[in-house]
Structures are given as structure tokens and as C-alpha cells.
C-alpha positions in Angstrom: -8.2 17.3 -20.8 -11.4 15.2 -21.2 -9.4 12.0 -21.6 -7.3 12.9 -18.5 -10.5 13.4 -16.5 -11.8 10.1 -17.8 -8.6 8.2 -16.9 -8.7 9.8 -13.4 -12.4 8.8 -13.0 -11.5 5.2 -13.9 -8.5 5.0 -11.6 -10.4 6.5 -8.7 -13.2 4.0 -9.3 -10.7 1.1 -9.1 -9.2 2.6 -5.9 -12.7 3.0 -4.4 -13.6 -0.6 -5.2 -10.5 -2.0 -3.7 -10.8 0.4 -0.7 -14.3 -0.8 0.1 -13.3 -4.4 -0.1 -10.3 -4.0 2.1 -12.1 -1.9 4.7 -15.0 -4.4 4.9 -12.7 -7.4 4.9 -10.8 -6.0 7.9 -14.1 -5.4 9.8 -15.0 -9.1 9.4 -13.8 -11.2 12.3 -13.8 -14.5 10.4 -10.6 -16.5 10.7 -8.5 -16.8 7.5 -7.9 -20.3 6.2 -4.4 -21.4 5.6 -3.0 -20.6 2.2 -2.7 -23.3 -0.4 -0.9 -22.9 -3.7 -4.3 -22.3 -5.4 -5.3 -19.5 -3.0 -1.9 -17.9 -3.4 -2.2 -18.1 -7.2 -5.6 -16.5 -7.1 -4.5 -13.7 -4.8 -1.5 -13.0 -7.0 -3.7 -13.0 -10.1 -6.1 -10.5 -8.5 -3.2 -8.2 -7.5 -1.7 -8.5 -11.0 -5.1 -7.7 -12.7 -5.7 -4.7 -10.4 -2.2 -3.4 -11.0 -2.6 -3.9 -14.8 -5.9 -2.1 -14.9 -4.6 0.8 -12.8 -1.5 1.1 -15.0 -3.6 1.0 -18.1 -5.5 4.1 -16.9 -2.1 6.0 -17.0 -0.7 4.5 -20.2 -1.4 5.5 -23.8 -4.1 3.6 -25.6 -3.5 -0.1 -25.9 -4.9 -1.7 -29.1 -7.4 1.1 -29.9 -10.8 0.0 -31.3 -11.9 3.2 -32.9 -10.1 6.3 -34.2 -12.9 8.5 -33.0 -14.0 6.8 -29.7 -16.1 9.5 -28.1 -19.3 7.5 -28.1 -17.5 4.3 -27.1 -15.8 6.1 -24.2 -19.1 7.4 -23.0 -20.8 4.0 -23.2 -17.8 2.4 -21.5 -17.8 5.0 -18.7 -21.5 4.4 -18.0 -20.9 0.6 -18.0 -17.9 1.1 -15.6 -20.0 3.3 -13.3 -22.9 0.9 -13.3 -20.6 -2.1 -12.6 -18.9 -0.2 -9.8 -22.2 0.8 -8.2 -23.6 -2.7 -8.5 -20.5 -4.4 -7.1 -20.1 -2.0 -4.1 -23.8 -2.0 -3.3 -23.9 -5.8 -3.4 -20.8 -6.0 -1.2 -22.3 -3.7 1.4 -25.6 -5.6 1.3 -23.9 -9.0 1.6 -22.1 -7.8 4.8 -20.7 -10.7 6.9 -22.1 -13.3 4.5 -19.3 -12.4 2.1 -16.0 -14.4 1.6 -13.0 -13.9 -0.7 -13.2 -15.6 -4.0 -10.0 -17.6 -3.3 -11.4 -19.0 0.0 -15.1 -18.9 -0.4 -17.0 -20.9 2.1 -20.4 -21.1 3.7 -20.2 -20.6 7.5 -22.7 -22.1 9.9 -24.3 -18.7 10.6 -24.6 -17.7 6.9 -28.1 -16.9 5.6 -29.6 -16.1 2.2 -29.6 -12.4 1.4 -32.8 -11.7 -0.5 -33.0 -7.9 -0.5 -31.6 -5.1 -2.6 -29.8 -6.3 -5.7 -29.9 -9.9 -4.3 -33.6 -9.7 -4.8 -33.0 -9.9 -8.5 -29.7 -11.6 -9.1 -27.7 -14.2 -7.1 -24.2 -12.9 -8.0 -24.3 -9.1 -8.3 -20.6 -8.7 -7.2 -19.4 -10.9 -10.0 -21.8 -9.1 -12.4 -20.6 -5.7 -11.3 -17.0 -6.6 -11.5 -17.3 -8.0 -15.1 -19.3 -4.9 -16.1 -16.7 -2.7 -14.4 -13.8 -4.3 -16.3 -15.6 -4.3 -19.7 -16.6 -0.7 -19.2 -13.0 0.3 -18.3 -11.7 -1.3 -21.5 -14.3 0.3 -23.6 -13.8 3.7 -22.0 -10.1 3.3 -22.8 -11.0 2.3 -26.3 -9.1 -0.9 -26.0 -9.4 -4.3 -27.7 -8.4 -5.8 -24.4 -12.2 -5.8 -23.8 -12.2 -9.3 -25.4 -10.3 -10.5 -22.3 -13.6 -10.1 -20.5 -14.9 -13.2 -22.3 -12.6 -15.8 -20.5 -13.0 -13.8 -17.3 -16.8 -14.1 -17.6 -16.5 -17.8 -18.3 -14.3 -18.3 -15.2 -16.9 -16.3 -13.2 -19.7 -18.5 -14.5 -17.9 -21.7 -13.4 -17.0 -20.2 -10.0 -20.6 -19.0 -9.4 -22.0 -22.4 -10.4 -19.8 -24.2 -7.9 -20.6 -21.7 -5.2 -24.3 -22.3 -5.9 -23.9 -26.0 -5.5 -22.3 -25.5 -2.1 -25.0 -23.0 -1.0 -27.8 -25.3 -2.1 -26.3 -28.1 0.0 -25.7 -25.9 3.1 -28.4 -23.3 3.2 -32.1 -24.2 3.6 -34.3 -22.4 1.1 -31.5 -21.8 -1.4 -33.2 -23.8 -4.2 -36.3 -21.7 -3.8 -34.2 -18.5 -3.9 -32.6 -19.8 -7.2 -36.1 -20.3 -8.7 -37.0 -16.7 -7.9 -33.8 -15.0 -9.2 -31.4 -15.0 -12.1 -27.7 -15.7 -11.7 -26.2 -12.6 -13.3 -28.7 -10.3 -15.1 -32.2 -9.6 -13.8 -34.9 -11.3 -15.8 -32.3 -12.6 -18.3 -29.7 -15.0 -17.1 
């Protein structure tokens, strides 16, 4: 019963995350760039990852970490909830300054967002998403949590390249970088 409730909580969190992104994306009136093989690949990878995570909430344990995972499940659930809250809050605060990861760009009217979670970290959506996935895997007692390591590395590379473009295109971005951390407040 508790495990079923946990799995439902995780699934609903994933659905909420995707729902917020899709609703806000459709409210934006920015034109969509043409698809390239790279953007198509990234879109398909995102869909496959979401489908896999949703399916995992319904399947039996995959590669269990512990035989008595109560504490691990609680810690993972808290991490998942924190990641979900950070990602959604950041997405709402970013508003029209946001662009999809596969076609990220800096528009002429973009500005630096320096309030809310962006007051402390420059990439709270990435941070939230990584925490969300790590938390989900821990809550499901799955060794698949180690897959977060290459994901985090890919996020780091993407964030670094985005920052290079932002620094070139947005006045004051270097100062913003000096006041904030990339992923975790006061740490990194």
C-alpha cells in the first residue's frame, strides 16, 4: 500500500513536471527553429527518458539497492519533491526567457533573471531535474541512480556552453556569474 502510494506520487510528479513545461511552452509565442538531426535526437531522447521513468514507477524494482529500503525511499522521495519544486519554480520564474534544451538560444529581448531561485543559482531547472531523477531512482530503490552521473556531466557541459553564449549576448552576465553559483547555492 505504501509502495503503491509512493509510486503514484512519483508518477504524478513526472506528469506535473511535463504538464507545466507543455502548458508554458504553448503560451510562448517564439517561433520554433527548424529541426536538425541533433534536435530530433535530443527530443527523442527526452521522450524515451520520460517514458522509461514513467514505466519504472509501475514496474517491479529494477536492480534493488537495499533489501530494507524504507529510509532510502524516504530520502529519495524528499529529493524528488525538492527537485520537482525547484525545477517548476525556476521554470515559472524564467517565463519567456526560457528555451528548450535542444534549441536553446538567446533572443534579442532576453534579460537576466536575478530573483527567486535565480538569485542563488544560474541553472536551477537543470539542478531540479537532476535531483528529481536521482530522487526517483533512490525512492524506487534502484541502482539505476548511477545513470545520473553521466546525465549530470552532460548537464554540466550544456550549462557551460549556454553560459558562454549568455556572457557574449547579455550585458551584465559576467557580474551575475560572479554573484551566483552554477548549480548549488554557495557550493558549485
